[in-house]
N, C-alpha and C positions, 0 to 999 in steps of 0.2 A: 590456292592459299589455304594454309592450315589454320583452323580456328580452335583455340584452346579456351575451355570454359572451366570456371571454378566457382563454387558457391559455399556460403557459410550461413548456418542458421543458429541463432542464439535464443533459447527459450528463457523467459523471465529475466530479461536484461536488467542490469543495475541502472538506477537513475543517474543521469549525467550526460556528458558529451562523449560521443563515440567517434573514432577515426578509422578509416579503412586505408590500409597501406598496400599498394601493389608493387611487387618486386619482380623485375625482369630476370630472364635467364642470364647469369653472369658469363656464360660461354657464347652468347649471341654475337659479341664483337669478333670472335674468332672466325665466324662465318660471314663477316662483312656486313652485318646488320647494324645500322647506326640509329634507326628509329623504330619504335614499336608503338602501335596504337591500341588503346584499351577503351572499352565501353563499360562503365561502372553503373550498375543499377542497385538501388537500395530501397527497401520499403519496410514498414512496420505493420504488425497485425496484433490482434488480441484486444484486451481491455485497456482503455485509457480513461482516466478521470478528467473530465472536462471542467467540472465546476464542483466546488464544495463550499457551502455557505451555512451559517447558523440560522435557525428558524425558531419561531415561537409557536408552541403547541398549546391551544386553549383546552383546559380541563373542564369537566362537567360543572354545572352550576354550583357555586360555593367553593370550587377548587381554585387553585392558583395557576397562573400561566407558567408553563415549564419550557425549558430550552431543549432543543434537539438539533439535528443536523440534516441537511438535504444534500445528496450527492448525485451528480449526473454522470453516468458512466457510458462511454461510447465503445461499442464492439466494432473495431476496425477490421476484424478478421471474418472468417466464415461463420454463418449462423450456427448456433448450437443451443441445446437445452441445458439449462443450468440451475443450480440451487444457491441461495444466498444464506450466509450465516453471519450473525453478529456475536462477537466473543468479548470476554473481559480480558483486556491486554495485561493487566496486573496478575492475572492467574493463567497466563499462557506462555508458551515457549515457541520461539521461531528461530530457526538456524539455517544459514545458507553458507556453504563453503566448498572449496575444491578438495577432493580426496584422491589419494592414489589407490588404484585397484590393480593388483597383480594379475597377470595372465594365467598363472598356474594355481592360484589359491584365492579363496574368498576373502574379502575385507569385511570386518565386523565393525559396525557402528552402534554404539550404545545410545539409548534414549533416556531422558529423565523418567523417573518413576511416575507412572500414570496414577493420579489420584481419583477418588470417587467424583462423579458428576462432570467429567470432561465432555465437551461438545463433540470433538473429533480428534483423530490421530491421522497424520498424513506424512508419508515419506516418498521421495522421488529421486531419481538419478537422471541427469540430462547432460547434453553437450560434451560427449567424450572428445578429448584432444585428438585421439586416433579415430578417424571416421570408420575404420574397418572393424572396430570393436563391437561385439554383440553383447549388449548390457542385459543383466537380469537382476531382479531385486526380490528378496524373500524376507518376510517379517515373522518373527517368532516371539511368543510370550511364554514366560516361565510358569508351568503348571505346578502349583503348590501341593496338589494331591498326588500327582504322578511323579513329582520331583524331577521333572525334565522339561526341556524346551520343546514347545509344540508350535508348528507353523500356524499362523493366523489365516483362516480361510477368507478369500476375497472373491470379487466377481471374476468369472473366467476370462483369461487373457491368453494370447498365443504363447505356447510353451517356449521358455527361453527368451521371451521378448517383454516380460513384465518390467516396466520401468517406474511404476508408481503404485502405491497402496493407500487406500482411503478407508478408514474404519470410523463409522459414526457411533457415538456413545461407547467408546472402548471400555472394556472391563478394567478395573484398577489392577496394577501389578507392574512387573518388570518386562521390558521389551528390548529386543535387539534386532538389527537388520543385517542381512548378509548381502553383499554386493559382488557381482561377478562381471568380468569383462573378457569373455572368450574371444579368441581370434584376433586380439590386438597384436600389433607389431612390437618387437622388443620385449621387455620384461612386463609391460603393462601400460596403463594410460591414466591420465587424470580425468575425473568426471565431476560434474557439479552436483552437490548433495543438498537437498532441501528437506527440512523436517519441521513439522508444525504440530503442536499439541495445544488445543484451544479450550479454555475454560468457558463454561456457559455464562450468559448474561441474561438470566430469566426476567429481570426487571425492565428489559428493553425489547422492543419489537420493531420489525422492519415493514414498511409499506412500499410496495413496488408499483409505480404508476398509480398510486392511490389505493391499492388493494393490499390488505395485510398478507404477509407471506405465510402466516399460520393456516390460512384457508387454501392457498395454492402453493404447493411445495416446489414444483418445477416450472420454470419459466422459459419461454422461447426468446433467446437473446439474438435479435437480428441487428438492430442498430443501437439506438439510445434507450436507456432506461433511467427513470428518475426514482431514486431510493430515498426514503425518509426514515430516520431513526427517531422513535418516540419512546419516552418513558411510560410504562404502563400505569404506574401509580405516582401521585404527586410526591415530590421529595422536598427536603429542606432547601432553603434558598441558597445555601452555601455548598451544596453537594455537587461535585463534578464527576466526570467519568472519562476513563481511557478505554476506548473500544477498538476493535479491529473488524473490518468488513472483509469477507472472503467470498469469492464466486467459484463454483466448481462445475465442471463439465459432467453431465449425467452419463455421457457415452463412455468415456474412458476413466472417469473419476479424477482427472487431473485438475490442478489448481489453475484457474484462468486469470484471477486478479486478486490483489490484496491491497488494502488501504487502511492505515491507522487513522482514527478519528478521535480528536480530543474535544470534549464538550464541557463548557464552563457555563455556569448560571450567570445571570445579569450582575449579581453582586460582585463578580470578579472583574467586570469590565470597568476600566478606569474612566473617570470623568474627564472630558476634554473641553477646554475653553479656547476659543479663537477671538482675540481682541484686536480690532483694527485701530491703528494709531494715526499719527499725523501724516500728512502728505508732504513730501519733499520733491518738488518738481513733478516728474512723471512717476515717482515711486511712492509707496506707502509702507509705513512700518506695520508689521504684523507680529503679534506675540501669541505663541501657543503655550498653554499650560495644561498639565495633566496631574491628577492626584487620585489616590486610592478611594474607592467609593465607600469603604467601611471605616478606614482609619483617618482619612483626610490627609495622609502624608503624600508629599510629592513623589511621582513615579517617573523614572527615566525611560520613557516610552519612545517609540518611533511613530510619527504622525504623517499620514499621506495627504498631501495638499497640492492641488494643481499639477498632478502628474509626477511629483517628486516625494521621496520620503525624507523627513526631517528628524534628526536625532535630538532629543531634549536632554539637557543637563540639569540635574536637580529639579526635574519636572517643568523646565521652562526653556524657551528659545525665542529670540527676537531677530527678525531679518527683514529685508526689503523685498517687496514685490511690485510689479507694475500696478499703478494706481487704478487703472481701468480693468474691470472684469476680475476682481480678486475672488478666487473660488473659496468654497467652504471645505474644511477637512472632511474626508469621507471614510478614512480607516485609521485605526490605532493598533499598534502591535507591541506586546509586552511579553518577554521571555518566550518568544516563538509562537504566541497565541495572537491571532489577528482578529479584531472585532470590526464589524461594519457599522459605521456611525450613522448611516442613513436608516438604520433599523435599531435605534437605541433601545426601544421598548422590548425588542425581541431578545436582547442579550445574546448569549452563546458565543462560541468562538471555534475556530478551526486552526490546525497547524498548517 
């Protein structure tokens, strides 16, 4: 019996539902084959965000309680040594797309101009459609003094096999990347291009399992790590933040995980009121109301109650629930921000 095997590896898969389709040989019927049996195995690896919740961080005496975020990340792949960055999303650039790379010529990808004070610059190529293609990536910066493009030195990699470049604190200026795919069949192949330019967020710091990352730069990622984002200095009560957490492999410099984090102070959390009304047989009327904490105006939020989400209209909704064991609302969501109501004093929100 001949056993045929085929495999497919997708790095940095997009979020959503994936489907595997197995196609049999269309000529098999010509040889009298009416049935074929397949064994399909699938698994995931890498970094997975298990939990993301808002937290309250107590400031020193005389200070004000500030909001932050706690993230629990699971490494479902092989252990590695990695580094964690927190970046300002509003001052960052992230791009992911499929690009065509010719077999006979390099493909040039331009990057946005790098400003002063960027945290890092990262480019990578992955997942060629043609598995026979040998990928290579080179990053160049325009030298204003020499008036020419100069290759950016990076950590040593196998010649012709470099598929990612990571530059910490990149000098400001113009950058381009050259992508090659030697040995591909036909005229070329499609590859997945990832580029990231992240702005620093100096007012925030990360604690990994309770230890600030400023004291320990590299961490051994075996299984779970608890990351907590805290603001270094107290901020005004209405100040929010759009951040991005990234984890990098110290061995090959590749991106292991990326997670956007939206932090909102308590003042942005709507007020939720649950009013229990009259009982009609085995049912009880329940009215939910939400309004803005600052303006007092009704808010069309979604409220989580008893395992279901309820959409409010003009800040209010009335419905019937079983009279026995009526639960209390535990979450409220407005414009993609979800607040935990069992920690009202903590404020904060996550997407």
